[in-house]
C-alpha positions as CSV (number, residue, x, y, z in Angstrom):
1,X,-28.8,5.4,-1.6
2,X,-27.6,5.0,-5.2
3,X,-27.6,1.5,-6.7
4,X,-24.3,-0.3,-6.3
5,X,-22.2,-0.5,-9.5
6,X,-21.8,-4.2,-9.0
7,X,-24.5,-6.8,-8.5
8,X,-23.1,-8.7,-5.5
9,X,-25.0,-11.8,-6.3
10,X,-22.9,-12.3,-9.4
11,X,-19.5,-11.6,-7.8
12,X,-16.8,-14.3,-7.7
13,X,-15.1,-13.9,-4.3
14,X,-11.4,-14.5,-4.5
15,X,-9.2,-15.7,-1.8
16,X,-9.5,-18.2,1.1
17,X,-13.2,-18.9,0.6
18,X,-14.2,-22.5,1.1
19,X,-17.8,-22.4,-0.1
20,X,-19.2,-19.0,-1.0
21,X,-22.8,-20.2,-0.8
22,X,-22.6,-21.2,2.9
23,X,-24.3,-19.1,5.6
24,X,-21.9,-16.5,7.1
25,X,-20.0,-17.9,10.1
26,X,-20.0,-15.9,13.3
27,X,-16.4,-16.5,14.3
28,X,-14.8,-16.1,10.9
29,X,-11.4,-15.2,12.5
30,X,-11.0,-18.6,14.0
31,X,-12.2,-20.5,10.9
32,X,-10.2,-18.8,8.2
33,X,-6.5,-19.7,8.3
34,X,-5.3,-16.8,6.2
35,X,-7.3,-14.2,8.1
36,X,-6.0,-15.6,11.4
37,X,-2.4,-15.2,10.2
38,X,-3.1,-11.7,8.9
39,X,-4.8,-10.7,12.1
40,X,-1.9,-11.9,14.3
41,X,0.9,-10.4,12.1
42,X,-0.8,-7.0,11.7
43,X,-1.7,-6.8,15.4
44,X,1.9,-7.3,16.4
45,X,3.0,-4.8,13.7
46,X,0.5,-2.3,15.0
47,X,1.8,-2.7,18.5
48,X,5.2,-1.9,17.2
49,X,3.8,1.2,15.5
50,X,2.6,2.5,18.9
51,X,6.2,2.5,20.1
52,X,7.3,4.4,17.0
53,X,4.4,6.9,17.3
54,X,5.5,7.9,20.8
55,X,9.3,7.6,20.3
56,X,9.6,9.6,17.1
57,X,7.9,12.9,18.2
58,X,9.5,12.6,21.6
59,X,12.9,12.2,20.0
60,X,12.3,15.3,17.8
61,X,11.4,17.3,20.8
62,X,14.5,16.1,22.6
63,X,16.7,17.2,19.7
64,X,15.0,20.4,18.8
65,X,12.4,21.4,21.4
66,X,10.2,22.7,18.5
67,X,6.6,21.9,17.7
68,X,7.3,23.1,14.2
69,X,10.0,20.4,13.7
70,X,7.5,17.7,14.9
71,X,4.9,19.0,12.4
72,X,7.2,19.3,9.4
73,X,8.8,15.8,10.0
74,X,5.3,14.3,10.1
75,X,4.5,16.4,6.9
76,X,7.5,15.0,5.1
77,X,6.1,11.5,5.4
78,X,2.8,12.6,3.9
79,X,4.3,14.0,0.7
80,X,5.4,10.8,-1.0
81,X,2.5,8.9,0.5
82,X,0.1,11.3,-1.3
83,X,2.1,11.4,-4.6
84,X,2.5,7.6,-4.8
85,X,-0.7,6.3,-3.3
86,X,-2.5,5.9,-6.6
87,X,0.5,3.9,-8.0
88,X,0.3,1.8,-4.9
89,X,-3.3,1.0,-5.7
90,X,-2.4,0.0,-9.2
91,X,0.3,-2.4,-7.9
92,X,-2.1,-3.8,-5.4
93,X,-4.5,-4.9,-8.1
94,X,-1.6,-6.1,-10.3
95,X,0.6,-8.2,-7.9
96,X,-2.0,-8.9,-5.2
97,X,-2.2,-7.2,-1.7
98,X,-0.2,-10.0,0.1
99,X,2.8,-9.7,-2.2
100,X,2.9,-5.9,-1.9
101,X,2.6,-6.1,1.9
102,X,5.5,-8.4,2.0
103,X,7.8,-6.0,0.1
104,X,6.6,-3.1,2.2
105,X,7.3,-4.9,5.5
106,X,10.7,-5.9,4.3
107,X,11.5,-2.3,3.6
108,X,10.2,-1.2,6.9
109,X,12.5,-3.7,8.7
110,X,15.5,-2.0,7.0
111,X,14.3,1.5,7.8
112,X,13.5,1.0,11.5
113,X,16.6,-1.2,12.0
114,X,18.9,1.6,10.7
115,X,17.0,4.2,12.8
116,X,17.5,2.0,15.9
117,X,21.2,1.7,15.3
118,X,21.7,5.5,14.8
119,X,19.7,6.4,18.0
120,X,21.4,3.7,20.0
121,X,24.9,4.9,19.0
122,X,23.9,8.5,19.6
123,X,24.7,9.5,16.0
124,X,21.2,10.5,15.0
125,X,20.7,14.0,13.6
126,X,17.6,16.0,12.9
127,X,18.1,15.9,9.1
128,X,18.2,12.1,9.3
129,X,14.7,12.1,10.8
130,X,13.4,13.9,7.7
131,X,15.0,11.2,5.5
132,X,13.5,8.4,7.6
133,X,10.1,10.1,7.6
134,X,10.3,10.4,3.8
135,X,11.2,6.7,3.4
136,X,8.3,5.7,5.6
137,X,6.0,7.8,3.5
138,X,7.1,6.0,0.3
139,X,6.6,2.6,1.8
140,X,3.2,3.5,3.2
141,X,2.0,4.6,-0.2
142,X,2.2,1.0,-1.3
143,X,1.4,-0.7,2.0
144,X,-1.9,1.1,2.8
145,X,-3.9,0.3,-0.3
146,X,-2.8,-3.3,-0.1
147,X,-3.8,-3.5,3.6
148,X,-7.2,-2.1,2.8
149,X,-7.7,-4.5,-0.1
150,X,-6.5,-7.8,1.5
151,X,-9.4,-8.5,3.9
152,X,-12.1,-8.5,1.2
153,X,-9.9,-11.0,-0.8
154,X,-9.8,-13.4,2.1
155,X,-13.5,-13.7,3.1
156,X,-17.0,-13.7,1.6
157,X,-19.0,-10.5,1.5
158,X,-21.3,-11.9,4.2
159,X,-18.3,-12.4,6.4
160,X,-16.8,-9.0,5.7
161,X,-18.4,-7.0,8.6
162,X,-17.3,-9.8,11.1
163,X,-13.8,-9.8,9.7
164,X,-13.5,-6.1,9.8
165,X,-14.8,-6.0,13.4
166,X,-12.2,-8.6,14.4
167,X,-9.3,-6.8,12.7
168,X,-10.3,-3.3,13.8
169,X,-11.4,-4.4,17.3
170,X,-8.0,-5.9,17.9
171,X,-6.3,-2.9,16.4
172,X,-8.2,-0.6,18.6
173,X,-7.3,-2.6,21.7
174,X,-3.6,-2.4,20.7
175,X,-3.9,1.4,20.2
176,X,-5.6,1.7,23.5
177,X,-2.9,-0.1,25.5
178,X,0.2,0.4,23.3
179,X,0.9,4.1,23.7
180,X,0.7,4.0,27.5
181,X,3.2,1.2,27.6
182,X,5.3,2.9,25.0
183,X,5.3,6.2,26.9
184,X,6.5,4.5,30.1
185,X,9.1,2.5,28.2
186,X,10.5,5.6,26.4
187,X,10.8,7.4,29.8
188,X,12.6,4.4,31.4
189,X,14.9,3.1,28.7
190,X,14.8,5.7,25.9
191,X,13.7,5.9,22.3
192,X,16.2,3.4,20.8
193,X,14.6,0.3,22.4
194,X,11.1,1.5,21.2
195,X,12.4,1.7,17.6
196,X,14.0,-1.8,18.0
197,X,10.6,-3.2,19.1
198,X,9.0,-1.7,16.0
199,X,11.6,-3.4,13.8
200,X,10.8,-6.8,15.5
201,X,7.1,-6.3,14.9
202,X,7.6,-5.8,11.2
203,X,9.6,-9.0,11.1
204,X,6.8,-10.9,12.8
205,X,4.2,-9.5,10.3
206,X,6.4,-10.5,7.4
207,X,6.7,-14.1,8.6
208,X,2.9,-14.4,9.0
209,X,2.4,-13.2,5.4
210,X,5.1,-15.7,4.2
211,X,3.4,-18.7,5.8
212,X,0.0,-17.7,4.6
213,X,-1.5,-20.0,2.0
214,X,-1.8,-17.7,-1.1
215,X,-5.4,-17.1,-2.2
216,X,-6.3,-18.6,-5.6
217,X,-6.5,-15.1,-7.0
218,X,-2.8,-14.7,-6.6
219,X,-2.0,-17.5,-9.1
220,X,-3.5,-15.5,-12.0
221,X,-3.4,-11.7,-11.2
222,X,-5.7,-9.6,-13.3
223,X,-4.1,-8.1,-16.5
224,X,-3.8,-4.4,-16.5
225,X,-2.8,-1.7,-19.0
226,X,-0.5,1.2,-18.2
227,X,-0.4,2.8,-14.8
228,X,-2.2,5.9,-16.0
229,X,-4.8,3.9,-17.8
230,X,-5.5,1.9,-14.7
231,X,-5.8,5.1,-12.6
232,X,-8.2,6.7,-15.2
233,X,-10.3,3.6,-15.1
234,X,-10.6,3.9,-11.3
235,X,-11.5,7.6,-11.5
236,X,-14.2,6.8,-14.0
237,X,-15.6,4.1,-11.7
238,X,-15.9,6.7,-8.9
239,X,-17.5,9.3,-11.2
240,X,-20.3,6.9,-12.0
241,X,-21.1,6.6,-8.3
242,X,-22.4,10.0,-7.2
243,X,-22.6,9.1,-3.5
244,X,-19.0,7.7,-3.5
245,X,-17.8,11.0,-5.1
246,X,-19.6,13.0,-2.5
247,X,-18.1,10.9,0.3
248,X,-14.6,11.5,-1.1
249,X,-15.0,15.3,-0.8
250,X,-16.3,15.0,2.8
251,X,-13.4,12.7,3.7
252,X,-10.8,15.2,2.4
253,X,-12.2,18.0,4.6
254,X,-12.6,15.9,7.7
255,X,-9.2,14.3,7.6
256,X,-7.5,17.7,7.0
257,X,-9.1,18.9,10.3
258,X,-8.5,15.7,12.3
259,X,-4.9,14.8,11.4
260,X,-3.1,18.0,12.4
261,X,-4.1,18.3,16.1
262,X,-4.2,14.5,16.7
263,X,-0.7,13.9,15.3
264,X,1.1,17.0,16.6
265,X,-1.1,17.9,19.6
266,X,-0.4,15.0,22.1
267,X,3.4,15.4,22.1
268,X,3.1,19.2,22.5
269,X,0.4,18.9,25.2
270,X,2.7,16.5,27.1
271,X,5.6,18.9,26.9
272,X,3.8,22.1,27.6
273,X,0.9,21.3,30.0
274,X,2.1,18.0,31.6
275,X,5.8,18.4,31.7
276,X,6.2,16.5,34.9
277,X,4.7,13.4,33.5
278,X,6.5,13.8,30.1
279,X,6.2,11.0,27.6
280,X,3.9,9.1,30.1
281,X,1.3,11.8,29.6
282,X,1.5,11.5,25.9
283,X,1.1,7.7,26.1
284,X,-1.9,8.2,28.4
285,X,-3.6,10.5,25.9
286,X,-3.0,8.2,23.0
287,X,-4.2,5.2,25.0
288,X,-7.3,7.0,26.0
289,X,-8.1,7.8,22.3
290,X,-7.4,4.2,21.4
291,X,-9.7,2.9,24.2
292,X,-12.4,5.3,23.1
293,X,-12.0,4.0,19.5
294,X,-12.5,0.5,20.7
295,X,-15.7,1.4,22.4
296,X,-16.9,3.3,19.3
297,X,-16.1,0.3,17.1
298,X,-18.0,-2.1,19.3
299,X,-20.9,0.3,19.3
300,X,-20.9,0.5,15.5
301,X,-20.8,-3.3,15.2
302,X,-23.7,-3.8,17.7
303,X,-26.0,-0.9,16.7
304,X,-25.8,-1.5,12.9
305,X,-27.7,1.7,12.1
306,X,-29.6,2.1,8.8
307,X,-29.3,5.9,8.7
308,X,-25.5,5.7,8.5
309,X,-24.9,9.1,6.9
310,X,-26.8,11.0,9.5
311,X,-25.4,9.1,12.5
312,X,-21.8,9.0,11.3
313,X,-21.6,12.8,10.7
314,X,-23.4,13.4,14.0
315,X,-20.7,11.5,15.9
316,X,-18.0,13.5,14.0
317,X,-19.7,16.6,15.3
318,X,-19.4,15.2,18.8
319,X,-15.6,14.6,18.2
320,X,-15.3,18.2,17.1
321,X,-16.8,19.4,20.4
322,X,-14.3,17.1,22.3
323,X,-11.3,18.6,20.4
324,X,-12.5,22.1,21.0
325,X,-13.0,21.4,24.7
326,X,-9.5,20.1,25.0
327,X,-8.2,23.6,24.3
328,X,-9.4,24.8,27.7
329,X,-8.4,22.2,30.2
330,X,-5.1,21.7,32.1
331,X,-6.2,18.5,33.9
332,X,-4.6,15.3,32.5
333,X,-7.6,13.3,33.6
334,X,-10.2,15.5,31.9
335,X,-8.0,15.7,28.8
336,X,-7.8,11.9,28.7
337,X,-11.6,11.7,28.9
338,X,-11.9,14.2,26.0
339,X,-9.4,12.2,23.9
340,X,-11.5,9.0,24.6
341,X,-14.6,10.8,23.4
342,X,-12.9,11.8,20.2
343,X,-11.6,8.2,19.8
344,X,-15.1,6.8,20.3
345,X,-16.5,9.0,17.6
346,X,-13.9,8.2,15.1
347,X,-13.9,4.4,15.9
348,X,-17.7,4.3,15.4
349,X,-17.7,6.2,12.1
350,X,-14.6,4.4,10.7
351,X,-16.0,0.9,11.1
352,X,-19.2,1.8,9.4
353,X,-17.6,3.7,6.5
354,X,-14.9,1.1,5.8
355,X,-17.3,-1.8,5.6
356,X,-19.7,0.2,3.5
357,X,-16.9,1.0,1.0
358,X,-15.5,-2.6,0.9
359,X,-19.0,-3.9,0.1
360,X,-19.7,-1.2,-2.5
361,X,-16.5,-1.5,-4.5
362,X,-16.0,-4.4,-6.9
363,X,-13.1,-6.8,-6.1
364,X,-11.2,-6.2,-9.3
365,X,-11.2,-2.4,-8.6
366,X,-10.6,-2.6,-4.8
367,X,-6.9,-1.7,-4.7
368,X,-7.2,1.3,-7.1
369,X,-10.4,2.8,-5.7
370,X,-9.2,2.3,-2.1
371,X,-6.0,4.1,-3.0
372,X,-7.9,7.0,-4.4
373,X,-10.0,7.1,-1.2
374,X,-6.9,6.9,1.0
375,X,-5.3,9.6,-1.1
376,X,-8.3,11.8,-0.5
377,X,-8.1,11.1,3.3
378,X,-4.3,11.4,3.6
379,X,-3.2,13.6,0.7
380,X,-3.5,16.8,2.7
381,X,-1.9,15.3,5.8
382,X,1.5,17.0,5.2
383,X,-0.2,20.4,5.0
384,X,-2.4,19.6,8.0
385,X,0.5,18.5,10.1
386,X,2.7,21.4,9.1
387,X,-0.1,24.0,9.8
388,X,-0.9,22.3,13.1
389,X,2.8,22.6,14.1
390,X,3.0,26.3,13.3
391,X,-0.3,27.0,15.1
392,X,0.7,25.0,18.1
393,X,3.9,26.8,18.3
394,X,1.9,30.0,18.6
395,X,-1.0,28.8,20.7
396,X,-1.9,25.3,21.6
397,X,-5.3,26.6,22.8
398,X,-6.0,28.1,19.4
399,X,-5.0,24.9,17.6
400,X,-7.6,22.7,19.4
401,X,-10.4,25.4,19.6
402,X,-10.1,26.2,15.9
403,X,-9.9,22.6,14.6
404,X,-12.8,21.4,16.8
405,X,-15.0,24.3,15.7
406,X,-14.2,23.7,12.0
407,X,-15.0,20.0,12.4
408,X,-18.4,20.7,13.7
409,X,-19.1,23.2,10.9
410,X,-17.9,20.7,8.2
411,X,-20.1,17.9,9.5
412,X,-23.2,20.3,9.6
413,X,-22.5,21.4,6.0
414,X,-22.2,17.8,4.9
415,X,-25.5,16.9,6.4
416,X,-27.2,19.6,4.4
417,X,-26.8,17.3,1.4
418,X,-29.8,15.1,1.2
419,X,-28.0,12.1,-0.4
420,X,-25.3,12.1,2.3
421,X,-27.9,12.5,5.0
422,X,-29.9,9.6,3.7
423,X,-26.9,7.3,3.2
424,X,-27.7,3.9,4.5
425,X,-25.7,0.9,5.6
């Protein structure tokens, strides 16, 4: 593996760090006040997101009956997210992650609150959903880089893996249980209450951020030049790290293939193959994927493999096989198992890759470089979702078979690169 650009022994760790030279603590979540507040607030917010993720595509299908509409509405959110992600990274490094997350959550309260009102009063129209999706995309462009950068600002580098495991482990438990609950709730009381719960969850997350004791780094934010100069600096930083650049290219390809079928597919599957169960079937599939992700994350934190590149891409190949197999089953039980396999593969690889990136990137560059990485992973999401919608509208079997096969092929081609194959944790 290439040498890290920053000597970690010389780093000054900002944030809620009591004594940086102490041995890493095993239960950092219970000993770090700021991390504990962040964990609680973001877990509640993520639970609210599960209601939104089930309610929104189901509402679109109720209004239009079209998989194309589902795909294009998802795509609309991805356009501003991609265009503004780099600017979000610059703001993260300029005003600190916590402050940017506060503004983002306040905006989300307004958006979901208005959406709840329109659905509840039965005045919602399809064109409005495109507007709401666009607004969410804009807010996400600023929230996501901040959310990726805040954990390294709150803990020491030795505590980072433990903190990530706590945050991601809880997140995966939420994504495992949340969609199933949301699917049943949507079927019983409709989509408006699901959107209302999402609004409340953003309010809780905002309160937790407000009562957080600001890290010392917030008192004197780093000075930066123009937005373009800051972005150029981050791009130069990545170009100096050959392995990081290679990883960006791989992430672009993999996320393009993953996002389409996994964002559009569950809703269309529930409507076409499991019409009797309806939104409940959609919730079951999403919960199965979340449960699988939790299992994969636990496996990644326990195994701690040294040959990370080889093992990570091998698990992604396994996920590709699972997606392809989903094309040929009409059993909800078997489909749920396949979604769990896909979730386990992605949960395992995500934990390893995120921790590797957070350790490799210097703190003062974290927001900007993470925004570039997230742009690479999410920039093609609008195209992926739109293409998935059109393909699913023609043939759901073709969507899953083609995407799964291409995932396997992409992972194999990536492993042909010696540096990627030898990448270590």
